[in-house]
C-alpha positions in Angstrom: -2.5 14.9 35.3 -2.1 11.7 33.2 -5.6 11.7 31.8 -4.5 11.6 28.2 -7.0 10.3 25.6 -5.3 9.8 22.2 -8.7 9.5 20.5 -10.2 12.7 22.0 -9.1 14.7 19.0 -7.3 13.5 15.9 -6.2 15.9 13.3 -7.5 14.9 9.8 -4.0 14.1 8.5 -3.4 11.6 11.4 -6.8 9.9 11.0 -6.3 6.2 10.1 -8.5 4.7 7.4 -9.5 1.2 6.4 -9.3 0.7 2.7 -11.4 -2.3 1.7 -10.5 -3.6 -1.8 -13.0 -5.1 -4.1 -11.3 -8.5 -3.6 -11.9 -8.2 0.2 -8.4 -7.3 1.2 -8.2 -4.6 4.0 -5.4 -2.1 4.4 -5.3 0.1 7.5 -3.2 3.1 8.0 -2.7 6.8 7.2 -3.4 8.2 3.8 0.0 9.7 2.9 -0.7 10.3 -0.8 -4.0 10.9 -2.6 -3.7 11.0 -6.4 -6.4 10.8 -9.0 -5.8 7.2 -9.7 -4.5 5.8 -6.4 -4.1 6.2 -2.6 -0.9 5.4 -0.7 -1.5 4.0 2.8 1.2 4.0 5.5 0.6 1.2 8.0 1.7 0.7 11.6 4.8 -1.1 10.4 5.8 2.0 8.4 5.1 0.1 5.1 3.5 1.9 2.2 0.8 0.3 0.1 -0.6 1.8 -3.1 -4.2 1.0 -3.8 -5.8 1.9 -7.2 -9.0 3.9 -6.6 -10.9 1.8 -9.1 -10.1 -1.2 -6.9 -11.5 0.4 -3.7 -14.9 -0.9 -2.5 -15.0 1.1 0.7 -12.9 3.8 2.4 -13.7 4.4 6.1 -12.1 6.5 8.8 -11.1 4.5 11.9 -12.3 6.1 15.1 -9.7 5.2 17.6 -6.3 6.8 17.4 -3.3 4.7 16.3 -1.6 6.0 19.5 -1.9 3.3 22.1 -4.0 4.1 25.2 -2.0 4.7 28.4 1.2 5.3 26.5 2.2 8.1 28.8 1.5 6.2 32.0 5.2 5.3 32.7 6.2 9.0 32.3 6.4 11.6 35.2 4.1 14.7 35.0 7.1 16.8 33.9 8.0 14.3 31.2 4.4 14.5 29.9 4.6 18.3 29.8 7.9 18.1 28.0 6.6 15.6 25.5 3.5 17.8 24.7 5.7 21.0 24.5 7.9 19.2 22.0 5.0 17.9 19.9 3.5 21.4 19.7 6.9 23.1 18.9 8.0 24.1 15.4 11.1 21.8 15.4 14.0 20.6 17.5 15.1 22.7 20.4 18.0 25.1 19.5 21.3 24.4 21.1 22.4 26.8 23.9 24.7 29.5 22.8 23.3 29.7 19.2 
């Protein structure tokens, strides 16, 4: 069951991008804010970087997922099912008796 390919389908809001500035600096991460004048990128270290749009030379989507390959390999089949059920749920599970 553990044939999980994180890059098989990536929802647009989770697509990473490379932002190449006119001075050559590259910022990679998720676009978390897109305003008229600037983009805010959230990188793998959970750090935000604002980049002025007039300073962007290129903006390119990055094909592979930010999720590491084989991340679920240490999990049992049941743990993988539980993980995906949780990811597809509307929120945290309700406590019993409530």
